[in-house]
C-alpha positions as a printed Julia matrix, in Angstrom:
245×3 Matrix{Float64}:
  21.53   -0.58   -9.98
  18.22   -0.52   -9.99
  16.18   -0.5    -7.07
  12.42   -0.81   -6.53
   9.91   -3.97   -5.22
   6.03   -4.61   -5.01
   3.99   -6.36   -2.45
   0.66   -7.81   -2.94
  -0.46   -8.56    0.69
   1.09   -9.73    4.05
  -0.13   -9.57    7.48
   1.26  -11.17   11.52
  -1.28  -10.99   14.17
  -0.08  -11.45   18.38
  -3.29  -11.09   19.81
  -6.77  -12.81   19.41
  -9.66  -12.06   22.2
  -7.32  -13.19   25.18
  -4.61  -14.47   24.28
  -1.59  -12.65   23.63
   2.3   -13.11   22.69
   0.84  -15.17   19.84
   2.77  -15.34   16.39
   0.43  -15.71   13.22
   2.0   -15.04   10.3
   0.48  -14.81    7.15
   2.83  -15.01    4.23
   3.66  -12.42    2.03
   1.83  -12.92   -0.94
   3.33  -12.15   -4.22
   6.66  -10.51   -3.77
   8.31   -8.98   -6.57
  12.08   -7.04   -7.17
  13.55   -5.57   -9.16
  16.89   -7.16   -9.6
  20.19   -5.2    -9.31
  21.31   -5.13  -12.83
  17.87   -4.9   -13.83
  15.51   -7.57  -15.7
  11.65   -8.54  -14.66
  10.31  -10.1   -11.69
   6.85  -11.8   -11.73
   4.44  -13.31   -9.17
   1.13  -14.82   -9.05
  -1.1   -16.59   -6.07
  -4.45  -17.8    -6.43
  -7.16  -18.5    -3.96
  -5.32  -18.07   -0.24
  -7.16  -18.45    3.55
  -5.71  -18.5     6.98
  -7.65  -19.98    9.25
  -7.72  -20.68   13.56
  -9.17  -22.18   16.12
  -8.39  -20.86   19.13
  -9.5   -18.89   21.35
 -12.45  -19.28   18.67
 -13.16  -20.52   14.82
 -12.01  -17.22   11.89
 -10.34  -16.78    9.16
  -8.2   -14.29    9.99
  -7.63  -13.89    6.44
  -8.01  -14.39    2.38
  -7.32  -13.19   -0.24
  -8.92  -14.62   -3.73
  -6.19  -13.07   -6.26
  -2.82  -11.65   -5.65
  -0.36  -10.57   -8.44
   2.72   -7.75   -8.75
   5.42   -7.08  -11.48
   8.57   -5.23  -11.35
  11.18   -4.23  -14.03
  14.37   -2.48  -14.37
  14.72   -0.98  -18.1
  17.82    1.1   -19.65
  17.26    1.42  -22.93
  18.02    4.81  -25.4
  19.39    6.72  -22.72
  16.23    6.37  -20.4
  15.77    4.19  -17.15
  12.6     2.83  -16.16
  11.51    1.23  -12.58
   7.98   -0.07  -13.05
   6.23   -1.58  -10.3
   2.83   -2.89   -9.84
   0.81   -5.15   -7.4
  -3.41   -6.08   -7.51
  -5.41   -7.92   -5.33
  -8.97   -8.91   -4.91
 -10.67   -9.89   -2.8
  -9.77   -9.6     0.86
 -10.65   -9.96    3.53
  -9.77   -9.56    7.64
 -10.57  -11.06   10.2
 -14.45  -11.73    9.09
 -14.72   -8.15    9.07
 -13.25   -5.88    6.5
 -13.44   -7.05    3.31
 -12.03   -5.34   -0.54
 -12.85   -6.13   -4.08
  -9.46   -4.71   -5.06
  -6.16   -3.0    -4.34
  -4.31   -1.87   -7.22
  -0.75   -0.36   -7.25
   1.32    1.07  -10.03
   3.84    3.23  -10.24
   6.94    3.79  -13.53
  10.26    6.1   -12.84
  12.04    7.0   -15.36
  15.26    9.15  -15.35
  16.67    9.98  -19.2
  19.58   11.3   -19.59
  20.77   11.65  -15.95
  17.96   14.03  -15.02
  15.64   13.87  -12.89
  13.32   10.89  -11.81
   9.9    11.65  -12.88
   6.91    9.59  -11.94
   4.17    8.19  -13.65
   0.89    6.13  -12.6
  -1.57    3.8   -14.97
  -4.11    4.89  -12.25
  -3.75    3.58   -8.47
  -7.62    1.84   -7.28
  -9.08    0.54   -3.58
 -12.18   -0.6    -4.53
 -15.13   -1.91   -2.98
 -14.0    -1.77    1.39
 -16.17   -2.92    3.35
 -16.21   -2.1     7.21
 -19.45   -4.49    8.24
 -22.52   -2.63    6.85
 -21.03    0.22    5.86
 -19.51    1.17    2.47
 -15.9     3.1     2.21
 -15.81    5.21   -1.43
 -11.89    6.06   -1.62
 -10.83    8.88   -4.01
  -7.6     9.1    -5.3
  -5.83   11.87   -6.43
  -2.0    10.69   -8.09
  -0.91   14.6    -7.71
   1.73   13.46   -4.95
   2.29   10.33   -6.37
   3.42   12.11   -9.87
   4.8    14.6    -7.59
   7.7    12.46   -5.6
  10.82   12.34   -8.94
  12.72   13.66   -5.34
  12.03   15.25   -2.14
  12.19   18.49   -3.0
   9.45   18.74   -5.7
   7.14   16.55   -3.26
   8.14   18.98   -0.68
   7.61   21.57   -3.34
   3.95   20.5    -4.81
   2.95   20.67   -0.92
   3.54   24.08   -0.27
   2.27   25.58   -3.07
  -1.05   23.3    -2.78
  -1.21   24.14    1.29
  -1.54   20.97    1.75
   0.37   18.88    5.33
   3.29   16.83    5.52
   3.93   15.16    7.81
   7.36   13.53    9.44
   8.25    9.98    9.56
  11.7     9.59   10.71
  13.85   10.88    7.93
  11.03   10.52    5.2
   8.2    12.88    4.59
   4.72   11.78    4.79
   1.32   12.49    2.27
  -1.6    10.19    1.4
  -2.6    10.28   -2.26
  -6.27    9.52   -0.88
  -8.24   12.74   -1.23
 -11.84   12.02    0.36
 -13.68    9.11    1.65
 -17.24    8.96    1.88
 -18.95    6.31    4.14
 -22.0     4.71    2.79
 -24.89    3.62    5.29
 -23.83    4.41    9.5
 -22.27    2.76   12.04
 -21.0     5.08   15.09
 -18.14    2.63   15.83
 -16.28    3.86   12.3
 -15.06    7.61   11.95
 -12.6     9.45    9.02
  -9.87   11.45   10.12
  -7.84   12.63    7.11
  -6.56    8.53    4.89
  -7.51    6.87    8.43
 -11.05    4.75    8.71
 -10.77    4.09   12.92
 -13.29    1.44   13.46
 -13.88    1.17   17.4
 -13.9    -3.08   17.63
 -11.19   -3.46   14.76
  -8.87   -0.76   14.83
  -6.75    2.26   12.1
  -7.01    1.96    8.73
  -4.89    3.0     6.87
  -5.08    4.37    2.93
  -2.81    5.27    0.24
   0.48    6.3     2.26
   3.05    8.27    0.49
   6.25    8.55    2.33
   9.75   10.38    0.24
  13.44   10.8     1.41
  15.76   11.96   -1.33
  15.08    9.89   -4.4
  13.33    6.86   -2.98
   9.06    6.99   -2.99
   7.32    3.67   -1.54
   3.68    3.87   -1.08
   1.27    1.74    0.4
  -3.07    1.45   -0.39
  -4.16   -0.06    2.34
  -2.34   -0.73    6.0
  -3.93   -2.11    9.16
  -3.19   -1.0    12.86
  -5.59   -3.9    14.26
  -6.05   -3.87   17.95
  -9.39   -4.95   19.34
 -10.77   -8.58   18.62
  -7.46   -9.19   16.63
  -4.37   -7.49   17.57
  -1.82   -7.13   14.61
  -0.55   -5.79   11.12
  -1.42   -5.38    7.51
  -1.04   -4.4     4.38
  -1.84   -5.11    0.51
  -0.59   -3.22   -2.08
   3.2    -1.91   -1.43
   5.19   -0.21   -3.19
   8.71    1.22   -4.0
  11.62    2.89   -5.85
  14.52    4.27   -6.12
  16.09    7.65   -8.84
  18.94    7.87   -7.33
  21.63    8.66  -10.23
  22.54    4.31  -12.06
  18.54    3.68  -11.41
  15.15    4.12  -12.24
């Protein structure tokens, strides 16, 4: 049985300025899921905006283009699950912008062996917080060493990298560095997280692993100032259990 999905972008806002208990939901823009028996799922969405007029006129979310792909295949003893998501021209609350988010991972198992993870590359390009640009550097090593929880943990121990816990999952990041170009005292970098007073937290390149299960989210938002809510872009999941890719 195959398991995997790719999600382009989604968001939800529960507060705007002084108005609370709201439910402005940005529908999931492109979601591709691998059928349990294998096969291919594609999705495409053109330009999308979500505007509100109250309590003041604002574009809560916009994107120029979103594409997702998920496929499970089995041939000649090799079982593979591949997922990718790409979103271009993203914007949140008229403040945060990102030119491109591109997520990709491929998980293979040969003749019942251990899962092997590869990637064509992950990108977070043109991330801008007002007048400040954040240049995000990606290190794919944590992802390609996420075949199973044991490999993931051994890699981090060998490299003396920090692992955190999220329930039963071990958590890390594929972001190796964030360089800010421009200056704003309201913006600071904490590892793979950008904290922006007046907006919230921007969490980049998260990877969570449990057993043979892995999830990669390139951009996740915890918004908590003018607008309160959550959002993400470039999310993918694969599972390498026996019988899956």
